[in-house]
DRENKOL-715081 format. One record per residue (C-alpha): residue number from 1; x, y, z. Coordinates in pm, 1 decimal, padded with zeros to 6 digits, always signed. Example, Ala and Ser with C-alpha at 12.3 -4.5 7.8 and 13.67 -1.06 7.14 Angstrom:
BEGIN
<1; <+01230.0; -00450.0; +00780.0>> <2; <+01367.0; -00106.0; +00714.0>> 
% end
This chain:
BEGIN
<1; <+01650.6; +03628.3; +01670.4>> <2; <+01986.4; +03483.2; +01784.6>> <3; <+02286.0; +03689.8; +01661.2>> <4; <+02462.9; +03524.2; +01367.3>> <5; <+02793.0; +03518.3; +01562.9>> <6; <+02632.7; +03293.8; +01827.8>> <7; <+02461.6; +03044.5; +01595.1>> <8; <+02777.4; +02843.5; +01526.1>> <9; <+02836.6; +02785.4; +01898.9>> <10; <+02478.5; +02683.3; +01960.4>> <11; <+02475.8; +02449.7; +01661.0>> <12; <+02801.3; +02277.7; +01759.2>> <13; <+02673.2; +02235.5; +02112.7>> <14; <+02355.0; +02075.5; +01980.4>> <15; <+02540.1; +01835.7; +01747.7>> <16; <+02764.4; +01724.0; +02036.3>> <17; <+02465.4; +01578.0; +02223.9>> <18; <+02381.8; +01209.8; +02236.8>> <19; <+02116.4; +01045.8; +02015.2>> <20; <+01759.6; +01058.2; +02144.7>> <21; <+01461.2; +00829.1; +02106.8>> <22; <+01187.5; +01091.8; +02091.6>> <23; <+01125.5; +01435.9; +01949.6>> <24; <+01179.7; +01609.5; +02285.0>> <25; <+01430.7; +01888.9; +02304.6>> <26; <+01677.6; +01983.8; +02445.7>> <27; <+01874.4; +01660.7; +02419.8>> <28; <+02071.9; +01563.0; +02730.7>> <29; <+02439.6; +01631.7; +02681.5>> <30; <+02693.7; +01352.1; +02741.6>> <31; <+02952.0; +01369.2; +03023.2>> <32; <+03187.6; +01656.4; +02965.6>> <33; <+02934.7; +01835.8; +02748.4>> <34; <+02966.4; +02148.5; +02965.4>> <35; <+03337.5; +02186.2; +02883.8>> <36; <+03382.5; +02529.9; +02727.0>> <37; <+03653.5; +02386.0; +02503.5>> <38; <+03389.1; +02179.5; +02318.8>> <39; <+03271.9; +02496.7; +02143.0>> <40; <+03593.3; +02692.1; +02142.0>> <41; <+03620.8; +02908.8; +01835.9>> <42; <+03259.7; +02839.0; +01732.0>> <43; <+03173.2; +03206.3; +01763.5>> <44; <+03373.8; +03266.5; +01449.8>> <45; <+03145.2; +03040.9; +01236.3>> <46; <+02938.9; +03222.0; +00978.4>> <47; <+02594.3; +03131.8; +00849.2>> <48; <+02262.0; +03076.0; +01019.3>> <49; <+01993.3; +02808.7; +01032.2>> <50; <+01739.8; +03038.6; +01195.5>> <51; <+01539.9; +03073.8; +00872.2>> <52; <+01624.1; +02734.3; +00718.1>> <53; <+01371.9; +02486.7; +00581.2>> <54; <+01359.2; +02109.8; +00617.7>> <55; <+01334.9; +01919.8; +00290.3>> <56; <+01243.3; +01549.7; +00272.0>> <57; <+01365.6; +01362.0; -00035.6>> <58; <+01256.9; +01011.8; +00063.5>> <59; <+01002.3; +00867.8; +00091.7>> <60; <+00776.1; +01043.0; -00156.5>> <61; <+00406.8; +01095.8; -00099.0>> <62; <+00165.9; +00833.8; -00235.2>> <63; <+00453.7; +00588.9; -00276.3>> <64; <+00412.8; +00211.5; -00239.0>> <65; <+00642.2; -00032.6; -00059.8>> <66; <+00602.3; -00406.3; -00025.4>> <67; <+00546.6; -00571.7; +00312.8>> <68; <+00880.5; -00613.3; +00498.7>> <69; <+01056.2; -00383.2; +00248.5>> <70; <+01287.0; -00120.1; +00398.2>> <71; <+01158.7; +00234.8; +00349.2>> <72; <+01436.9; +00492.0; +00295.4>> <73; <+01428.3; +00811.0; +00502.2>> <74; <+01631.5; +01104.0; +00367.6>> <75; <+01608.0; +01471.0; +00465.0>> <76; <+01823.9; +01781.9; +00455.1>> <77; <+01820.4; +02119.0; +00625.9>> <78; <+01870.4; +02400.1; +00373.1>> <79; <+01931.6; +02770.5; +00421.1>> <80; <+01775.4; +03070.0; +00245.9>> <81; <+01999.5; +03009.6; -00055.1>> <82; <+01880.4; +02645.8; -00068.1>> <83; <+02225.9; +02522.1; +00030.9>> <84; <+02268.3; +02227.9; +00269.8>> <85; <+02329.9; +02309.1; +00636.2>> <86; <+02535.6; +02073.2; +00854.1>> <87; <+02256.0; +01984.3; +01094.2>> <88; <+02166.9; +01625.3; +01173.4>> <89; <+01935.3; +01634.4; +01474.7>> <90; <+01618.4; +01536.2; +01287.7>> <91; <+01354.7; +01308.7; +01438.2>> <92; <+01124.5; +01093.4; +01222.5>> <93; <+00776.5; +00994.3; +01335.4>> <94; <+00486.3; +00805.1; +01175.2>> <95; <+00121.2; +00842.2; +01268.2>> <96; <-00002.8; +00563.6; +01495.6>> <97; <+00344.2; +00400.5; +01502.8>> <98; <+00561.5; +00401.7; +01813.2>> <99; <+00836.5; +00463.9; +01904.0>> <100; <+01038.2; +00720.0; +01708.4>> <101; <+01137.1; +00577.5; +01370.5>> <102; <+01481.3; +00733.5; +01339.8>> <103; <+01706.0; +01013.5; +01464.4>> <104; <+01923.4; +01155.9; +01190.2>> <105; <+01912.1; +01277.9; +00833.6>> <106; <+01898.5; +00940.3; +00663.3>> <107; <+01832.3; +00576.1; +00732.9>> <108; <+01576.9; +00301.9; +00676.4>> <109; <+01271.2; +00172.5; +00856.6>> <110; <+01024.8; -00115.5; +00813.2>> <111; <+00659.9; -00027.1; +00878.2>> <112; <+00352.5; -00250.6; +00919.5>> <113; <+00100.2; -00285.5; +00634.3>> <114; <-00122.5; +00015.8; +00588.4>> <115; <-00119.7; +00383.9; +00498.3>> <116; <+00127.3; +00604.0; +00684.2>> <117; <+00192.7; +00976.1; +00715.6>> <118; <+00561.2; +01028.0; +00799.3>> <119; <+00692.6; +01349.6; +00956.5>> <120; <+01050.9; +01475.1; +00984.5>> <121; <+01101.1; +01717.2; +01276.3>> <122; <+01392.5; +01950.4; +01352.6>> <123; <+01434.2; +02198.4; +01639.3>> <124; <+01655.5; +02494.9; +01546.2>> <125; <+01897.5; +02661.5; +01791.4>> <126; <+01661.4; +02959.8; +01819.9>> <127; <+01381.8; +02729.5; +01938.6>> <128; <+01189.8; +02715.0; +01611.6>> <129; <+01041.4; +02377.3; +01524.5>> <130; <+01044.8; +02265.0; +01160.9>> <131; <+00819.8; +01987.0; +01036.4>> <132; <+00788.8; +01834.0; +00690.8>> <133; <+00512.5; +01580.3; +00641.4>> <134; <+00495.6; +01312.9; +00371.4>> <135; <+00145.8; +01172.9; +00333.1>> <136; <+00002.6; +00846.0; +00209.6>> <137; <+00308.6; +00621.9; +00217.0>> <138; <+00167.6; +00273.1; +00161.6>> <139; <+00296.9; -00063.0; +00277.5>> <140; <+00109.5; -00348.6; +00111.4>> <141; <+00128.5; -00685.5; -00061.1>> <142; <+00234.6; -00727.6; -00422.1>> <143; <-00127.6; -00817.5; -00510.8>> <144; <-00303.9; -00526.4; -00339.4>> <145; <-00529.7; -00322.1; -00564.3>> <146; <-00847.2; -00299.8; -00769.1>> <147; <-00909.4; -00564.2; -01035.0>> <148; <-01170.4; -00572.9; -01311.2>> <149; <-01258.6; -00850.4; -01552.7>> <150; <-01508.7; -01118.1; -01646.2>> <151; <-01656.0; -01443.9; -01523.9>> <152; <-01738.2; -01668.3; -01818.7>> <153; <-01955.2; -01980.2; -01796.3>> <154; <-01945.4; -02221.1; -02091.3>> <155; <-02210.1; -02493.6; -02126.2>> <156; <-02185.0; -02786.3; -02368.6>> <157; <-02533.4; -02894.1; -02481.8>> <158; <-02634.3; -03184.2; -02703.7>> <159; <-02983.0; -03126.7; -02843.4>> <160; <-03131.2; -03370.1; -03094.7>> <161; <-02785.0; -03511.5; -03152.5>> <162; <-02641.8; -03168.2; -03230.5>> <163; <-02364.3; -03044.1; -02998.0>> <164; <-02398.7; -02680.1; -02904.7>> <165; <-02175.8; -02450.9; -02700.4>> <166; <-02332.9; -02155.9; -02521.2>> <167; <-02163.5; -01899.7; -02300.3>> <168; <-02266.1; -01660.5; -02024.8>> <169; <-02018.8; -01378.3; -01959.5>> <170; <-02053.1; -01105.9; -01699.7>> <171; <-01838.7; -00858.3; -01502.5>> <172; <-01644.7; -00925.7; -01183.4>> <173; <-01439.2; -00699.2; -00956.3>> <174; <-01183.4; -00769.7; -00684.2>> <175; <-01074.0; -00524.0; -00414.8>> <176; <-00761.6; -00674.3; -00252.9>> <177; <-00658.3; -00523.7; +00082.7>> <178; <-00306.0; -00432.8; +00198.7>> <179; <-00234.7; -00782.7; +00328.2>> <180; <-00331.1; -00947.1; -00003.0>> <181; <-00554.6; -01193.4; +00180.9>> <182; <-00878.7; -01001.4; +00234.5>> <183; <-01066.5; -00965.5; -00093.9>> <184; <-01401.0; -00796.5; -00153.1>> <185; <-01561.0; -00958.1; -00459.0>> <186; <-01843.0; -00778.9; -00642.5>> <187; <-02108.8; -01016.0; -00786.7>> <188; <-02243.8; -00987.7; -01141.8>> <189; <-02505.4; -01100.3; -01392.8>> <190; <-02504.8; -01247.1; -01741.4>> <191; <-02749.1; -01393.4; -01994.1>> <192; <-02740.7; -01754.1; -02113.0>> <193; <-02920.7; -01848.5; -02435.4>> <194; <-03000.4; -02218.0; -02405.4>> <195; <-03173.2; -02436.5; -02660.9>> <196; <-03526.0; -02395.7; -02535.1>> <197; <-03507.8; -02073.4; -02336.2>> <198; <-03304.5; -01766.2; -02250.0>> <199; <-03186.8; -01740.9; -01891.0>> <200; <-03078.7; -01432.6; -01698.6>> <201; <-02820.8; -01559.0; -01453.3>> <202; <-02664.5; -01394.9; -01148.9>> <203; <-02357.3; -01516.8; -00965.3>> <204; <-02168.9; -01464.9; -00641.8>> <205; <-01807.8; -01558.9; -00574.0>> <206; <-01658.2; -01642.9; -00236.2>> <207; <-01308.8; -01763.6; -00159.5>> <208; <-00993.9; -01762.2; +00048.3>> <209; <-00666.1; -01601.6; -00057.1>> <210; <-00323.9; -01700.4; +00072.8>> <211; <+00014.9; -01589.4; -00061.4>> <212; <-00118.9; -01522.2; -00410.7>> <213; <-00318.2; -01844.9; -00441.0>> <214; <-00694.7; -01870.2; -00403.0>> <215; <-00986.7; -02111.7; -00401.7>> <216; <-01356.8; -02090.6; -00337.2>> <217; <-01707.2; -02129.2; -00474.0>> <218; <-01893.9; -01954.8; -00753.3>> <219; <-02271.4; -01983.7; -00716.6>> <220; <-02491.1; -01929.3; -01022.1>> <221; <-02862.6; -01854.8; -00987.6>> <222; <-03004.4; -01965.3; -01323.4>> <223; <-03355.7; -01834.1; -01270.3>> <224; <-03607.5; -02110.3; -01352.7>> <225; <-03329.8; -02368.0; -01385.0>> <226; <-03239.1; -02331.0; -01020.1>> <227; <-02887.1; -02281.3; -00891.4>> <228; <-02552.9; -02451.5; -00932.2>> <229; <-02238.7; -02423.4; -00719.5>> <230; <-01895.7; -02487.7; -00865.6>> <231; <-01558.6; -02495.4; -00694.4>> <232; <-01291.8; -02268.3; -00840.4>> <233; <-00917.7; -02224.4; -00798.3>> <234; <-00697.5; -01937.3; -00913.4>> <235; <-00385.6; -01728.9; -00863.7>> <236; <-00250.0; -01376.9; -00905.7>> <237; <-00014.7; -01355.4; -01202.2>> <238; <+00184.4; -01033.6; -01255.6>> <239; <-00082.1; -00759.9; -01278.5>> <240; <-00382.1; -00987.7; -01310.1>> <241; <-00576.9; -01278.5; -01169.5>> <242; <-00691.0; -01599.9; -01336.3>> <243; <-00912.7; -01883.3; -01216.0>> <244; <-01119.9; -02174.0; -01343.2>> <245; <-01413.1; -02391.6; -01237.0>> <246; <-01635.9; -02669.7; -01371.0>> <247; <-01958.4; -02856.0; -01297.4>> <248; <-02295.4; -02949.2; -01449.5>> <249; <-02606.6; -02750.6; -01540.7>> <250; <-02947.7; -02921.0; -01552.8>> <251; <-03149.6; -02813.5; -01859.6>> <252; <-03511.8; -02908.6; -01935.5>> <253; <-03551.0; -03155.8; -02225.9>> <254; <-03173.6; -03193.1; -02231.5>> <255; <-03068.8; -03312.9; -01888.8>> <256; <-02735.4; -03248.3; -01723.6>> <257; <-02492.1; -03056.9; -01940.2>> <258; <-02122.2; -03023.4; -01853.7>> <259; <-02012.3; -02667.4; -01778.0>> <260; <-01685.5; -02494.4; -01710.6>> <261; <-01582.7; -02137.7; -01655.5>> <262; <-01295.0; -01897.1; -01617.7>> <263; <-01221.9; -01587.8; -01412.2>> <264; <-01002.6; -01335.3; -01588.9>> <265; <-00914.9; -01000.6; -01427.7>> <266; <-00652.0; -00732.4; -01469.5>> <267; <-00534.3; -00488.5; -01205.1>> <268; <-00654.3; -00138.6; -01285.5>> <269; <-00498.4; +00030.8; -00982.2>> <270; <-00255.3; -00067.0; -00702.9>> <271; <-00425.8; +00176.6; -00465.1>> <272; <-00699.1; +00055.1; -00230.8>> <273; <-00834.9; +00271.4; +00051.0>> 
% end
C-alpha cells in the first residue's frame, strides 16, 4: 500500500501525462514531465484512491441506441465514502471493436449495429486495475424487434347469384434483425369455409425490406384447390407493421373468385438476439 502522503504526488504526475490510445500503462510523459516542480507540494495532498471504485453512469446495461446515434460514456472514480475523486485517466473499450473508444471520464462514441459489452478501465497509482463492465448495449434500427399478428385472406364468392364473403385468418411472426433489413418470417395456417367445402390452408411469406418499406409474395396452399401466389406491399408504422395483397382463388362450381388480404402485426419486443 502506498503511503497516503505520497498518493497526491503520484496522482498529479499521472494526470500530467499525455492522452493515450490504448489501455496500456504507464502513459508516456510529455517533454518536461520529469521536472520536480511539476509535483511540488503534492506531498501535502490528503486523500487516497488506493481503495476507490469505478462507477459507470452511462451507458446503462440492456440499453438501445439507434444506428448512427451517439452513445454517451460517463464514469467517475469514487472513494470509500462514495465521493468523487479527481482522476480522469479512464480508458473505454468495447468487445470486438478497435481501437480504444475513448480516454477520459466522459464523451460520446458511435458503434456499429449489434450487441456490445463496454468496459471502463482505470489504473490506480498503486498499480491496481479497476474495471467496470456494462453488458448488452444494443445498436439497431428503429424497426428491430419481434412482431406478432395475423394474415387475413378475404374471398368474395358469388354462388347461385348470392354474394358471399369468407375469410381465412391465421398467425404470422416477424423477427427483424439489427439492421432492419433482414427479417425472419414464420409461416402459418388458417381454415377457409367455402361454399361447397372447408379448406385448411397454409401460407408462407417472403419479401425484401428496405428503410422501413417492404414487398414480397405470400403463397397460399389451399389443399385440394391448389395454390395461389399474391404480391404484397407493406411498411413499418410506429410499433407495428401493415401490408396488403390481392389476387384470385379458383373454386370448384364457382370459378375464379377475387381475393384480397392484409398483414397486421404489432411489435411485442424491441430485443432480438
